[in-house]
C-alpha positions, 0 to 999 in steps of 0.5 A, a space after each residue: 699581135 706580132 703580125 699586125 706590128 710587122 704589117 705596120 712596120 712594112 707600111 712605114 718603111 714603104 712610105 719612108 722610101 717614097 720620101 727619100 731624096 738622093 743627094 746629087 754628086 758634087 760637080 765642082 772642081 777641086 779648086 772650087 771646093 778649096 775656094 769655098 772652104 776658105 770662104 767658109 773659114 773666113 766667115 766662121 772666124 768673123 763670128 768668133 769676135 767678141 761681142 760689142 760692149 755698149 756704153 749704156 747700161 742694160 735694161 735688165 740690170 737694175 744696178 746700172 740705173 742712175 739716181 735720176 731714174 729712181 722713183 722719187 717718193 718724197 717730192 711733196 
């Protein structure tokens, strides 16, 4: 049993090594790296703004419905 598990593990490791992709070195200058960080920070700060509040009520909110939208059962 142990021998079978070892063989299986060996196969899995050899297959995993085939799929390893080595990372490429960063060839940018320190100035380019600093500029990229600044741009990244400015984009991240834009996403932290509060959400827009719409003037119309939410469709999922039944309390926001007006009297005109309520079903009229006594029109006969």
